[in-house]
N, C-alpha and C positions, 0 to 999 in steps of 0.2 A: 714424685710429681704423679700430678694428674693426668690418667688419660681420659681420652677424647675419640670418637670415635670420627665429630666432624671438626673439618677448618677451624680457624677463628675467624673468618670472613662470614664461612657459611651457619656458626650460630648467630652471630651478629644480627644475619640478614631473618635466620626465623626468629631471634627475637622480635627485634622492632617491628618483620610482617605480624606477628600477633597479636603483640601490644594495638596496631594500629587499625589490624580486623576488628578488636576489641572495642577501641574508640567508636568506629566507625558503627559496629550491629547496639552501641549505647545508645548514639547519635538517632539510631531508626528506631529502638523503642520509645524512644521521648517523644521523635516524633508522628509515633503510630499512637500514643496515651493523650497525649498532646490536643492534636489536631482532628483526631477519631470523633465525626457528631454522631453516629452511631451507635449500634449494641456491639460491647465488645464479644470479640468471639477468639478464643482460642484458637481453633482452626487457622481463621481468615491470620492471627497472630502470624501463628508457626510461620507458615507460608509464605507471609509476608518476611519474615524473620530469613528463609531461605534462599527465598528470590534473589530478597537484598545482601545475602552472603554474598552470590554469585557474582552480584555487581562490584561487589566492592574486593574479590578475587579480582577484578581486574585491573583496579588502579594498586592494588597492594603489589599486585606481581610485576608489573610496568615497572614501578621502583626500584623491586628485587629484581628484577632482569638488568636494570642501569646498573646495580651494584656489583651485581655479576661481571656486566662485561668492562666495569671500572677493573675490578680484581684480576682480570686477564692480561690486562696490558701491565707489565710492569714496573714500570715508573708510578704508574698511580694508583698500585694496590693500596689501599685502605690501611695494610696490617707491618707491611713491607717497608712503604714510603713515606717520608714527611710530607712531600708534595700530594701523593694519594687519599693520605686523613685528610688535609686543608682540603682538598677538592669532595671530598667525601662529604665532610660540613657542612659544607655552601651546599651540594644536592639538596642534605636531609636537612636544611635551613632553611631554602627555598620552598621546599617541598610543606614543610609544618605551614610556615606564612599562609601560603595557597590554600592550605586544608582547611586553614583556621579560617580562611576569609570568605572561601567556599561554602563553609557551612555554615557561618554567623548571618554572611547573607540570603544564605537558602532559607535560615528562618523566617528570617523575617520578613522572604517573600512568599514564604506558605502564610503566613499569621496573614498579609496585609490579600493574598490573590489566592486562598486554597492550589496552588499548584507548587509544584518544586522549582528550585533557582532555575531558566535559561536563557535562552541569549536576549531573549526581546528584552532584559532586565538593562541590556547594553545604551538602548533607545532614553534610559534615563538621561546618559550622560550628554545630551542633548542639550537640557534645560537643568545644567550639574546645580545651576543657584537653588532653582525650585526644587529642585531632589532632596538639595540637601539641608534644605528648611525643612522641605516634609519629614526628614527621618529627623532631625532634630527636634519636633515640637511633637512626632508619632511613639516615640523611643527614646529608651532612657542613655541616649548615645554616648556618655562621660561611661558612666560602668557596663556599658558594653565595650568600651573601647581594653578599657582596663582588664577586661576579665577574658578579652584576646590576647594582650600581651601578657599576663599571667601564663594564658595557657601555651603560647608560644615560647615562653621562659623554660617551662619548666618539660616541655617535650623535646625541647631541645637539649635542655642536661640530663635529661632522659637518654638522647642519643648518645652525649659525651661520655657518662659517666658508664654506658653500655660497654664503649668502645673502650675507654681505660681499663675497666674490670675485667674484658674477657684478653684487652694487651697483653695483660699480668699474667694471662693464668698458659698452660702448655698446645703448642698446636697438636693435630693431627697424631694420633695414638701411631707408632714408629710403623708398625704392620699396614696402618691403612694408607699412609702417603701415597704410593704407587696408584692407590687408586682414586687421588684427587681429582685428577678430570674425568672419572665415572662418576662421582659424586656431584662434581660443578657439572654437568651434564642430567643426571638425573633431578637436579633443583630447576636446571632451565625447563627442562620438560615440565616438572609440574608445575610451574609459576605461568609457563605459557600454555598450558592448560587452562591454568585459572586465569588466562585472558582471553584465549578462545570462549571457554566458558560450558561449554555443553558437549557430549559427543553426536554432532551431528555434523552435516555437509556444510549447513553454515554457524556461523557462532553467533556467541549469545549478543541477542540485540533489544533495545528498549522496548520494542514491541510484544516480548516474550512475558513482561512484565503484564499486558492487560491481558492474559490468559488464566488473572487471578480473577476474573469477571467483577472487577469494581474498581471507577477511577481512585478512589481514597486508598485501595491497596494496591493500585500499578503506581502510586502516587508514590506513596513509603516504601514501595521498596526500590525504588532506582533512589539513589544517590544526587548530589547536586553535580558532581563531576559530568555524571553518563546523561543527565537531564542538559547541563548547559552545554555541551559537545556535540549534542543529539541532533540540537534546534541552532546550531551555529549557520550550517548552510540555510537555515531556513530563516535568518533572522528580518529579511528582506519581504519574506509573505506576510501581508498585512491586506488592506482592503482601505477605501474609502467610502467614509459614511454619507458624506455631503453630495456623492456623486451615485449612490445608490438610490438619495432621496430623492434624487433628482430623475431619476429616472424611473423611480417607483409605480406613477400613475402607466408608463409603458406597460412595464412587467406586470404589473395586478390585473390589468386588461387581459393581456395574451395568458397568463396562465390560468385566467379565471378565476382569482382570487374573489369570494362572497363576502367578506367583511375587509376591506381594503384598511388600511392605518396605516399613512406616508412616516406616521410620529416615528414608531415602532417596528415599521418598518416589517410589518407580519405578513411571511411569505405561504401561510399555513392552512391549504386546503383540507377537508375532510368528506372522505366519499363517501353517499352511501348508496349500496345497490338500485339496481332496476328494477323497482315493483313490478313492472309489466315481464318479465320474466320469471321463466317458475321459479319454484325454492328452490336455491343455490347447494350444490349437491357435494360442495367441499371437495374440486377436483384437486388432484396431487400435480402441482408443478415440477417438472424438469425443465431446467435452462443450464442451455451444453453451452458453455462461451469457448470457441472455438479459435484455435489458435492460428494465426495469419487466413484468413478466410476470406480473402480478396475476391471480388467481386467479376472482375477482368480475365481473372484465371480459372475461375468456375464456367462450366457449361451453361449454369441457367442463364449467361446474359451472352452464349452465343458462341464461346469459345469453342473450336473445332475442335482441339486435341481432345476433349469428351471427358473433361478433368472428374466428372462428379455426375454419371450417369443416374445415381441408386438418387442422388439431391434431389436433380430432375425431376424423379418421377414423385418423390414424397412430396417437391414443393408443392406440382400440380393437384394436388391434396388438401394443400395445407392453404392460409393466410400468409402472403409473404410479399414482404416489402424490397422491391427493389431500387430505392433510393433514399436506401437503411447509409448514415454518415458516423464513422467515432468522431469525436468532437478531436482528440488526439491524436498519437502513433505510441506504441509503445503495451506492451501487455500490463504492465505494473498500473498506467494510465487508464487503459479499457476494462478492468475490473473494478478498479473504484468508481467510475461515469456511470460501470453497467448497476453498482450492490448502491451506490448514494445517490444515481440521477443530477450528479453534478459534474460539470468540465472541471475536468484538475487540469487548475490554471498556476501548479507551480513553473517557475522560471526555471530553476534550478535543478532540483530533482523532481521525482515524484511527491505524490499528494499522500500515498500510502507511505513515505517514510518521513515525513512530520508529524513527529510527537505533541505539536501544537494544536492538530485539528485531528486527533485521530476519533475525536468523541464524534460521530454524524447520524444520522436519523436513516432507518432504509425503510423503505415500505415492506420489506421480508415479514417486518417484524411485525406487521399489520394480518398476515396469512395464521392468527390465533387458532391457538388449539391443534398448530398444527410441528409436527417433527422439521428439522432443520438440518440439513445435511449439506456436507460442502466436500468433493471428492476432486483431489488430484493426483497426479500421478508421481511427483517427488514430494517436494515440502513449500509448504507455505510460508515461511521463515524468507523465502526467497524476497525482496523489495516490501518485506515486511508486514505484506498482504496478511499476515497472522494475526497482526495486531489491529489490522481494520477491520476485519472479518470476526474475531471471538469478542472485539472490545464491544460489537456494535449489534451482533445478528445474537438474540433472544434462545440460549438455549443451546446453543451450534455448536454438533457432532461432524467434527472433521476428522478425515479420513485420507491420511498420507501414504508413503511407500512404505512406509515401517508396519503399518497397519494391514498389509496385502501380503498373501502369500505367493504371489504371483514377482517371477522375478526382473531385478534389474533392465532396464533395456540400454541406456543411456546414462547421461547427464540427469535429464529430465525426469527418472524414475523407471516406473513400469510400461508398456507399451498403453497406446489408446486403446487399444483390442482387451485387452487384460483389466484397465481402469471402467471399462462401461458393465464387463462382467462384473469386477468386482463391486461395484454401484448395486447393480441388479439384485448381490448376492443378498446385500442391506439393505434395498430396498423393498424387496418380495415380502419380506419380515416384520413391513411394519402394519400393527394395528390403528392407526389412524393417518389421516393424510400427513404429503410430507410436502416439505419445497425441499428440492434438491438441486447444487450448484455443482456440475461435471464440465473440469478445465484441464479439456485437454492440451497436446505438445508436441505430438507427431508432427505436426508438418512445420517445422522447426529446424533449424539445422543443429544438429547431422543428417539430418533426416534418413534416422534411424529407421528400420522395419522389422519386427519378431519374425528369426528365424524359423519359428515352428508356422508362422502364417505366411512364408512364399510356396506355402504347397499348393494353396486355392489362392492368394494375392498371384497375382503374372504382373513381373515389372512389361515396360512399353521403352524400347530407344527411338526416337525420334531425329531427324536430322536437324544441326545445330540451326540453321536459317529459318525454319519454321516453329520451333521452339523459342527462336529471339523474338519471331514475327509475333509471338502469339500469348507474349509474354512471360515467359519462364527462361530461368536465366542456365539451367541443365537439366537433364534425363532423372536426375535424385530428385530434383524441386519437383520435378512434374509425378513423379511417381509417388512423391511423398503426399502430393495433393491428392492423389488416388486412390492414395491408402487411408487416409480420415474418410475419401467418400467408403471404400470398403469397412472401415469400420465402423461407421452409421450404419449400413445395411445390417452389420451385425449385431449391431445395438437393435434396430427396432425390430427387428424378424427374431428377436430374443428376448424384448419382453413382449410382443405381439402376446406371444404365449401365455404369460401373465396375469392373474386376475385383477391387477392392479390397473391394468393397460386402458381398460373401455372407461377409466373414470381421471386420464392423465392427461393433461396438455403439455407436448415437449416441442420449446425453443431453442432454435439452435441461433446465436449471432457471433458474427467474427469478435475477437478482440480490438485488433486492428488489420489495413489488409496491409501492402506491402507497394513498395517505391518499387515501376517498374515501366515498360513499352503499353501502355494500351490503344495505340493511335488506329489499332486495325479495328476493334470494337466499339471506341468514344470519341468523342471529341477530343480536339487535342489537348482542353485544359485539364482534362484531367492527368495526362503524364507531362504537361507544361508544369503545372501549377502541384504536379504533387498528389492528388485528392485519390490517386488510383490507392495510396496507404491509409484510406479513409473511410472508401466506397467497399461495404461488407454487405451481404445478405443477411436478410432479418427473415424468418419460416421458424411460423408456428403450427406445429402437427399434430393435429386430434381428430381426426376420423366417426369419432363418435360424439364428438363436443361443439365442434364449430363446425362452419361450413366453408368451403376454398374459396377463397377469392385474391386477388393480385393487386396490389395499391402501389402505386407511383409517383403518390404525394411524398416531399418531402421528411424526410425522419430522420431522428437524432438515437444515439446508444440512450440517451437520459430518458429516451421514452420506455424504453424495454419492461419496468417493473411497472411503469403506469397502465401499461396497453396488458401484462398481463393478470394485473389486477383487476382490469376492467371484465376480460373474459370468463375470467375465476368468479366475476359481479359478488363481491365481496367487500365490506365498507374496509377503505383504506384511510390512511392519513398521510398527504405529500408533502414533504419539504423542499422538495426539489425544483429542479427545474424541467421538467418532464412531465407531458399527458397523453393522456387516453389518447392514442389516434383515432380509436376504429370511434368514439362517443362523442370530437369535438364536429359542431354544426360546420364547422366553414376550414378546410384544410388547405385552402390555396393559398391562407397566410404563413402557413408552416416556415419554420427555418433548421438551417443545422448550424447551428456556430462551430467552429474549427479553432482549433488552440495548438499553435507551436510553439512550444516553451523556449528550445533549445537556438529556435532560429528569431527566437523575442518580435510572430507575428501572430494577426489576427486575422481571421476568415470567416466569412459567411455565406451559406448558400440558403435562395431563395427565387421563387420563380424560374427562371431558368437564366437567371442570374450565378457568379460566383464573384465575390470583394474580396480581396486582401490589403494588408496595412500592416505595415512595423509597429511595435507597442511603441505611441508618444508620439507618432509622426502622421497625423491623420490629413497633410500634406499629399504624402506618398501611397492615396490608395489606390487601388488600379482594380478597374471591372471586365469581368473575362465572360463568354456565352459558354454556357453545358448543355445548350442545344446545336451546335452546329458549330462550322470552323468561321463564321462567317465575321470578321470583326465588327466590333461594336460601334459605331457608329456617334460622335463628339456633337450631340444634341441635347437639345432642352429636356428632351423628353428621359433621357439617359443620366443625364447629371442629372435628374429626379429621382432616377432609379437609383443613382450612385448616394447620392446624397439621404435618401433613405435607408440602404441597408446598413450604411456607415452608421446613423445613428443607431439601428437597433443593436449592428454587432459591439459597439460602446456600452450601451446597454444591459446587455447580456452577460459582457463580460465582469462589468464593475460589480452588476447582481449574483454574479457565481462568486467573486470574491467576496462581497457579504455575508453572503450565506456561508460559504464554508467556513467560515468563523463562527457562524451562530447556528448551527447546526445539531445542538446535540440531543440524543434520543430522545422521544417522545416515551411517557411511561404510559405503557397502554393496559389499559383495563378488560382485565381477563372474563 
């Protein structure tokens, strides 16, 4: 009798898994060769195959684990019970039909739209008759259907044939039967790892495909299952071109578009340097995206708990915007807005998680001949930020927890103190200008402080009623805010000793603020309307390059990169919603748009007013004073102001939705 190390079920799973791995790899090879319009590269081809293999492992792993679970239920074991065989056959038949349909439609979708099958394809069901007519007139439908039927029959025949063949063979070799459970566990771990996809804190995600630095390579590496289900939650993510056209004249004037085109909706501005200034010195840029840098919690705005003494001193020597607002709440939304210059207007999840809009232009690429760097204490795989960064910032060098020698502090990676130190180690070695982003995390739960820093950083204890009065929920939160200030001081004092410091612009912007009680410091509308989670400081520190100035104009996070490019005096291409506020002639008309995705609400700050409105319900608009606690009178003047702000709020919202889906990277001329 034949001796076998594996059980019959384990052998069947192994054979079918290998078969479908092979089929999916062949499909990917055809996709790469058939739709690639560029020069063939063996390096790209092999990278695509390897990345694709990992995505395919997820789908095969799911089916394999389902079969293992089936085998663990005695009445449903495919080789011991007739019912189990029937259920297994049904599962495999459904899987084969889905496999065939997804891949067939994927090829058609790729040929038609140059992207993998995604959830937007479901929109064709709204006009079924027209869609079927288009398919009939475009493709050889009869031959395709016959081919699909043949493939399904052959695949299902293979399933039954291999089952019958294995069923006739001996089960596991006797000495190994006692280890049956161990082998099942190893199988489970093997296919489970295939589903997770990598040795990391986060699982394999669609954004990892965009590390291949090519839109086509990324699309080829994905498979239709990954592409479809990754976009399913964003199926309603769309825009209304007619509304964008309606508001185009308003927005073209506000954004300063020199060549307006209402038909093609041109939002591109090519900004040239100010010739009256001296020749550019190509200053370095360090942009610190600061976790939860909430304005009212900072002593910059008079908080008596003295949470940011060093930053206060630094701001006095800086360009300081004290009316800066983030459009949304959450780090992923803040990073998206800062990098793209567009508000994240996704209602279900964050824009960074939507594969359909991963391709975005960023002003960072206008810093030509610069090295581009992104430093984070943990991982950029969180919220698929990696896809946003790697796919859109040219020649980007990302440094994550695994790239540092410093020890891990908590779930967010290394401490901010060590993050600043590690970033400086890299930047001091650069021989050409650089644009570096440093994303901090310690001012976030669990409010960790590195043990080695407790020798010099001293915690404070404040009575609970005082904490609550001035916006803090606990002493841990207060000390985390103070620790952020401590780390900023460490960073500035460190780089002041470096040769690159005198030609470097260091900017600090909060990724978002925090909900809390700011009534002791600001008008009640800040707390009541939740603006505490949007109000953040924006500080630009460059003592050798800029003159200190405090600006109280309304500003938005979308303005960050245009302002920095303007200070650097470089030519840049702007396709977002931000403006260089330091070079806008009339800042009295500045606005800050607010988008609350979870609450389905829009908002707008302009002058001393704030208006809010549920999406799609213009009759429920409300207006509030941001200047004092006096109720706004209901009269013709305030009614006119409210209508004007509602118009601008809708204009910004509809324009942002449109640009987000039409903001592909601009090719830079070297």
